[in-house]
N, C-alpha and C positions, 0 to 999 in steps of 0.2 A: 504494499500500499504506500501511496505517496502522501506526504505531508508538506504543508507550507510553513516555512520559519517566519514568513512575512505577514501572515494572516492572523487576524485577531483570534480566529478558532483555534490556533496553534496551542493555545494555553490548555485547551481541552484535548488536544491531540486528535482533532477530527480530520479524517482522511479527506483529500481532495479528489474530486472525480472528473475535473475538467480544467482545461487551460485556455486562455485567450488566444485564438488563432493569430491575432496581430501581434503576440508577443515577440520580442526581439530574439528570444531563444529559438523560436521557429523560423522567423524571417531571416535571421543573420548567423544563428548559432553563436550569438555574442555571450560567450561565457566560458566556463571551465568546470571540470567535475573531478570527483575522486571517489573510489570505491575501497570500502573498508571492511576487513574481517572482524567479527566480534566473537569473542570467546569468554563464556561466563560473565557476560555484562561488561566486558573491557573491550576498547578498541585496540587491536594489534597495531603497534608503532604509530600511536597516536601523535606523538611530537613530530614525526615526520610528515604525517598528513597535515598537521597545522602548519609546518613549513611550507608545504605546497600551496595551502590556502593563502597564507601570507604573500608569498612570491606571486601567485596568480592575480590576487586582489590589487597588488601594486602595479603589476604589469598592465592590467587592464584598467587601472585607474578607478577602482570601485572602493567605496567606503560605507560605513554605518551611518545611519541618520539617528537623531535623538529619539525618535519613535522606535526605532529598532532596540536602542538600549533600554528604554522604559519597558517595552514588551518583555524583554528578556530578564528584567529586574538586575541589570548589570550596573552597579554602582562602583564607586572608587574602592570601596571594601573588596568587591569581587575581583577587581582588577589587581589589587595588591595581593589578595590571597592566591591568585592564580600563579604569581611568581613566574611568569613566562618570559623568557628572553626573546625578544622580538622588536624589530623597528616599527611594528604596528600592534602594539599591545592590545588594543581595544578589539580589533578584528580577531585576534588570537584567542582572547578570553571569551569573546562572544561564542565563537564556534566551539571552544573547549567545553563550555557550559551546555550548549544545546546538543551536541553530539553525545556527550556523557549521558545525558537524560535519555536519549533514544537507545543507547546501547543497553542501558539497564533494563528498559522495556523489552528489547529483542532478546537478550540474553546470549542466544547462538545464532549466527548467520552473517549476513552482510548488510551494510548500509551504503547506499549510494547518494552522495550530495552533488546536487547541481546548483551552481551559482551564476546568475545571468543578470545583465543589466536591465534595469526597469525600462518600460517604454518612455520615450523622450517626447518633449513638446516641440521638437523640431523634426523635419521631415528627413527621410534618407538614412543613410549609415551613421551620420554623425551623432554626438551626444553633447549635452550641455550641463550635465550633473553626474554624480558618482554613486547615484542610489542603485541598489540591486535587489533582486528577489532571490530567495534560497529555497530549494525543494530538496526534501530527503525521502528515499524510498527504503522501507523496511523489507528485507528478504530473509525470513527465518529458515533455518535448516533442522532437520530432525536430529542430526547428530553434531556435536562440536566440530568445527574445521581443524582444531588442533587440541592436544591434550592440556595445554595451558596457554595463556596469553603470551604474546611476543615470542613464540616459538617458531623458528624457521624449520618448516616441514620439507621433506624431500619426497616428491612423487615418484610413482613407478617410472622406469625408463621408457622412452616413446621415440617416434622417428620424427623428422622435420625435412623441409624441403626449401630450396632457395627459390623464391617467387620472382616473377617477371614484373609484376606491379611496383612501381617506385612511389616513394613519399616525398612530400615537398620539403624544401629548405625555407626556413623562416627567419625573419629579421630579429635581432634583440629588441626588446626583452621577451618576445614571444616564444622563442626557441625553448624547448624543454617542458613547456606547459602542457597540460592534459585538456586540450581545448575542445569545445563541443563542435566545432566546424572541422570535422576530420574525414573528409570525403575520400582522401587518398587511402586512409586505413579502411574505409568501407570497402573500397575496390580490392585491396589486398586481401581482406578477410574473406571476401566472395571467392577470389581465386584459390585461397587455402581451403574453403569449404569444398570446392569442386574436387580438389585432390582427396580430401578426407572421405569422399563418398567411395573412392576406391581403395583407401588405406585407413582402416579403423584405428591404427596405432598412431597415425600422424597427429601431432599435438599443436605445432605451429610452424611458421614459415619465416625464413629470413627475408628481409626486405632491404633494398637499396634506396638511398636518396637520389635526387635528380643529378648529383654530382658523380654518382656511380660507386660510392662506398656502401658496405653493408653495415646497417645501423643498429637494427633490433628486429623483434619479432612483430606480429600483428597486435599482440596484446601484452607482450612481455619485453623486457630488456635481455641482452645476451652477454654472456661471459664464455671465453674460449681459451684454449691452449694451442700452441704451435709446436710441431716437431717434438712432442713429449717433453718440452721444457716445463719446468715447474714454476711458471709464471701465469697468473690469470690475467688476461686482457678484457677490456670491455670498450666498445666504441665511445669516443667523447660525444657529449650532447652539447655541441656548441653551434651547430647550424641546422640540425634536423633531429628529429626523435623526441621521446618523452624522457624526462628525468625521473623515472620510476622510484617508488618508495622503497621497493625491496632492493633495487640496485643500490640506493643510498645506504641502506641498513648493511648490505654486504660490504660495501667499500669502507664503512666504518669499522665493521668486525675485522676486515682484513688489515686495516691500519692498526687497530688495537693488538692484533696477534702477530704483527710483523710478517704477515704473509705477503710473499711477493705478488704485486699486482700493479697494472698500468692502464692508463687510458690510451688506446691505441686504435687507429683507423683499420677497419677490416676491408682490404681490397680483394678484388676478384682473383688476382693471382695468389692470394693467401688461402683460398678455400681448400685446395687440394692438400694443404699442409695442416689443416685443423686436425688435431688428434683427441681433443676432449672439448665438449660444449654443453652448456646448459642454459635454458631460459629461466626467468624468474619474474614473479610479480607478487604484490602485497598480499593477495588472497590465496594464490595457489602455492607460494613458496618456490622452491627450486624444482625444475623440471628437466632431468637429465635426458640427454639425447644419445641414443645408441647407434643410429644410423642418419646420415644426412644426404639427401639427394641433391646433387650438384646441378648447375645450370646445363651441363652437357648430357644430363639424363643418368649419369652413373651414380649409384649409391656407395658412400664410403663408411665403413664401419668405425665408430669412435669408441674411445677407452672410457669406461665409466669409473674405473678405479680411483682416478684423482678426485672425483666428486664424492664418493662414498668413503674413501679411507682418509682424506685429509681434514675431515672434521670442519667442513665449511661453516657450519652453524654454531 
């Protein structure tokens, strides 16, 4: 069910059943989203999701109004108690409070948050104020997604393919955001689905940006090793792709454990030298890949041992 954080009915947690067809979220995809796993009433990696909300709201020039703060009962005490390090304390504390309430209600499952710019008093693409609407979807699951909160889970090994659809390069500060207007991802995901109808083990596909480098999956980031070297590489997110929550979690864990890792572009000539690879995202965790279909149609077997034996989590 969907709920509106901007609606007066929110206080009663009344589901919404319709959205204005003239909304900018429909007309322009003017906003961003994040999807969160909830385990035992807690949001996995909440601080990283709040980082994403912070960065996205600032990049899109979105801000809270006094009405939003009043509706959330968010006063100076709440802001102080949150003790959240952020250049935008108010935004962070607001969503920290709202998401925590919904997570307790959900207990186990997923929350999807959509933040979009409110309709504007001027015509066209432009905007003249920073007000936004926020919507949240509750998706309960029968079983917990993990045994405990903030646990990096490793999924069963699967296969993947190098897709032909490409994704766009974006200007700063939009690059890395999980934007709503993701038509390139839609087309890449459709191509993946076509392959999945022939291979039930295929979990994701590598996609190139329009500059020709391989950046990520259709819904995941990617880490890889070359020539059995004990170095985990991940493509930089500085001109295309999404700066995923689990990618950030793993980079922080690698840094804390002194595990050798590096941001490195993945070129087409590197594909044949990949010896280990996994995808990752905040809900699914780590998705090990046991075989990768290359652009020439040949499948190469990959080594799973570095994923299972190096205690990546």
